[in-house]
Legacy VTK file of the C-alpha trace (Angstrom):
# vtk DataFile Version 3.0
C-alpha trace
ASCII
DATASET POLYDATA
POINTS 241 float
109.642 105.452 122.993
110.449 103.871 119.676
112.306 99.808 119.358
113.012 97.922 116.838
113.039 93.764 116.793
113.427 91.660 113.873
113.754 87.680 113.608
110.799 86.554 116.156
110.112 83.624 114.856
106.886 82.348 116.173
107.668 82.761 119.530
104.773 84.344 120.916
105.273 83.999 124.488
108.754 85.660 124.657
107.524 88.363 122.614
104.556 89.394 124.977
107.251 89.018 127.683
109.373 91.028 125.984
106.539 94.075 125.166
105.405 93.633 129.111
109.213 94.431 130.351
109.300 97.550 127.882
105.774 98.537 129.331
105.002 99.114 125.641
102.046 101.254 124.800
99.738 103.306 123.089
102.393 106.112 123.089
105.067 103.943 121.517
106.211 102.500 118.238
107.425 99.109 117.252
109.536 98.663 114.203
109.434 94.710 113.157
111.980 94.196 110.645
111.225 90.618 109.045
110.969 87.150 109.987
108.002 86.915 112.388
107.063 83.451 111.006
108.565 79.637 110.927
110.680 77.559 113.371
108.651 78.754 116.349
105.368 77.310 117.701
103.034 80.233 116.656
104.053 82.269 114.108
100.152 83.213 112.784
99.185 84.147 116.262
102.359 86.492 116.251
101.760 87.802 113.314
97.957 87.828 113.901
99.084 90.014 117.048
101.983 92.368 115.382
99.339 93.324 112.696
96.592 94.596 115.266
98.954 96.992 116.770
98.288 100.197 115.518
101.820 101.121 116.251
103.683 98.743 115.137
105.205 99.164 111.356
106.036 95.435 109.793
108.333 94.745 106.616
109.009 91.526 105.185
111.944 88.858 106.052
113.157 86.166 104.032
110.575 83.875 105.593
107.508 86.392 104.578
109.178 86.585 101.572
109.065 83.001 100.882
105.700 82.303 101.811
104.280 84.954 99.623
106.244 82.846 96.809
104.353 80.008 97.448
100.873 81.791 97.602
101.384 83.172 94.485
102.591 79.851 93.025
99.577 78.056 94.303
97.332 80.889 93.658
98.531 80.361 89.824
97.669 76.706 89.562
94.121 77.287 91.102
91.368 79.186 92.597
91.414 81.146 96.351
89.260 78.242 97.848
91.893 75.738 97.081
94.683 77.333 98.334
94.028 78.599 101.920
94.158 74.891 102.732
97.537 74.844 101.390
98.622 77.781 103.318
97.062 77.154 106.155
99.114 73.749 106.097
102.304 75.645 105.051
102.435 76.683 109.232
102.041 73.643 111.035
102.236 74.812 114.374
99.316 77.110 114.263
98.269 77.527 110.516
94.562 76.648 111.375
94.292 80.566 112.686
95.190 81.566 109.245
92.524 83.715 107.293
92.050 85.713 103.844
92.648 89.000 105.846
96.161 88.160 107.353
97.352 86.727 104.102
96.334 90.049 102.491
98.495 92.117 104.769
101.319 89.586 104.168
101.049 90.218 100.730
101.194 94.105 101.438
104.073 94.473 103.438
106.810 96.454 102.416
110.741 95.860 102.332
112.460 98.081 104.194
111.384 101.150 106.494
112.600 104.544 107.154
112.926 106.442 110.344
114.284 109.180 112.420
118.193 108.737 111.055
117.635 105.092 110.245
116.962 102.519 107.285
115.046 99.391 108.963
115.722 96.423 106.611
115.359 92.708 107.179
119.113 91.519 105.830
120.968 94.178 103.694
121.512 97.419 102.105
122.993 97.925 98.505
126.572 99.375 98.620
129.119 101.242 96.309
131.644 99.827 97.923
131.179 101.002 101.587
129.020 104.276 100.575
125.487 103.545 100.885
122.505 103.201 98.183
119.188 104.265 98.777
117.114 100.713 99.303
114.733 101.938 96.924
116.806 100.820 94.026
117.598 97.197 95.780
115.955 93.904 94.737
113.681 92.721 96.786
115.884 89.518 96.810
118.934 91.733 98.612
116.838 93.220 100.998
115.614 89.645 102.505
118.425 87.516 101.572
121.692 89.264 101.864
124.496 87.398 103.877
127.437 89.785 103.369
126.267 93.141 104.806
126.336 91.057 108.254
130.840 90.617 107.945
132.069 93.353 110.280
134.195 94.366 107.539
131.343 95.860 105.678
130.389 99.128 107.413
128.497 101.906 105.513
129.657 105.467 104.988
126.895 108.325 104.474
123.100 108.233 104.793
121.531 106.489 108.118
122.010 104.424 110.048
120.930 100.404 108.813
119.355 98.369 111.589
119.321 94.796 110.354
118.593 90.990 111.471
118.433 87.955 109.401
121.935 86.194 110.915
122.298 85.460 114.598
124.635 87.766 116.026
126.124 84.787 117.191
127.423 83.510 114.142
129.279 87.293 113.764
130.298 88.080 117.619
130.064 84.324 119.317
127.414 85.980 121.257
123.473 86.231 121.480
123.297 90.454 122.224
122.477 92.854 119.975
125.934 94.215 117.971
126.492 97.860 117.369
129.355 98.949 114.959
129.730 102.837 115.802
130.985 105.380 113.169
134.456 106.457 113.330
135.403 109.160 115.790
131.675 108.404 117.609
131.224 107.218 120.914
131.085 103.208 121.001
128.364 103.670 123.614
126.241 106.336 122.357
122.655 107.200 122.845
122.213 108.617 119.296
121.547 106.151 116.297
122.788 108.609 113.795
126.384 107.483 115.949
125.811 103.729 114.051
126.955 102.808 110.668
124.864 99.591 111.413
123.266 98.069 114.194
122.607 93.951 114.259
119.836 92.770 116.252
119.150 89.058 115.484
119.594 87.603 118.908
119.209 84.089 117.112
115.641 83.336 119.506
115.465 79.922 117.798
118.754 79.174 118.917
119.684 81.072 122.260
116.267 81.440 123.951
117.178 85.002 123.952
114.645 87.823 122.092
115.732 91.278 122.066
115.104 94.627 120.836
116.445 98.261 120.722
114.982 101.375 122.069
115.838 103.758 119.684
115.895 106.992 122.264
119.112 105.812 123.663
120.553 103.152 121.661
119.892 100.342 124.338
118.955 97.077 124.100
116.406 95.026 126.146
116.200 91.234 126.258
113.842 88.233 127.542
115.335 84.701 127.803
113.387 81.481 128.333
116.817 79.992 129.434
118.791 80.721 132.534
122.766 80.548 133.044
125.460 81.366 130.215
123.555 83.402 127.993
121.887 85.734 130.356
125.248 86.344 132.284
127.338 86.950 128.962
124.597 89.426 127.943
124.631 91.296 131.018
128.395 91.121 131.374
129.139 92.311 127.891
126.215 94.692 126.976
124.798 97.793 128.848
121.097 97.372 129.813
LINES 1 242
241 0 1 2 3 4 5 6 7 8 9 10 11 12 13 14 15 16 17 18 19 20 21 22 23 24 25 26 27 28 29 30 31 32 33 34 35 36 37 38 39 40 41 42 43 44 45 46 47 48 49 50 51 52 53 54 55 56 57 58 59 60 61 62 63 64 65 66 67 68 69 70 71 72 73 74 75 76 77 78 79 80 81 82 83 84 85 86 87 88 89 90 91 92 93 94 95 96 97 98 99 100 101 102 103 104 105 106 107 108 109 110 111 112 113 114 115 116 117 118 119 120 121 122 123 124 125 126 127 128 129 130 131 132 133 134 135 136 137 138 139 140 141 142 143 144 145 146 147 148 149 150 151 152 153 154 155 156 157 158 159 160 161 162 163 164 165 166 167 168 169 170 171 172 173 174 175 176 177 178 179 180 181 182 183 184 185 186 187 188 189 190 191 192 193 194 195 196 197 198 199 200 201 202 203 204 205 206 207 208 209 210 211 212 213 214 215 216 217 218 219 220 221 222 223 224 225 226 227 228 229 230 231 232 233 234 235 236 237 238 239 240
């Protein structure tokens, strides 16, 4: 099975719980669409775990991009021996775990990924009107910072489904659940990713306590939560499991 997730934001324990819930194994693939880091307490531990997974494909989000801008600015000011302590201080939760190997992996991350029937990006892709343009021609800043793409009125036409995060879904739908945008004439509960124009997957874990992912084989969303009550009920009542 293939899965997409974004905006884990240092929530190492919840990420592990979600991987256990979906029984993620060697025959599966995980697409991580940016923002593993910041906000949560275990950014570096989480990144090192994901980087160690041979069946994980990772792209950069705005938080990784901001870290890399900081890294290159400090590297230009002094030697490597002076930079690593500054980079460790960048992550106050568990920065002591940061090493050069991990920094180099961050620095090599792509900014979008193409899968079977979808494009994975952190924030948004370029459009000509509503027509989807190739992300290969987009600036990194658009791919990681775009706030317009999340708007319900922005429905890309043509090309693959765009799966993205960046902005917590609650700011669009009022819910902490993955948001699906079916193409005109397609089943709103369809199981083929090609039937969707875009899928918004940032469940706002640092606000909601809910971390979710999408299983691409049937376009179903799976969640774990460190909270109970309203958030969990709302997900179950509104979105299919």
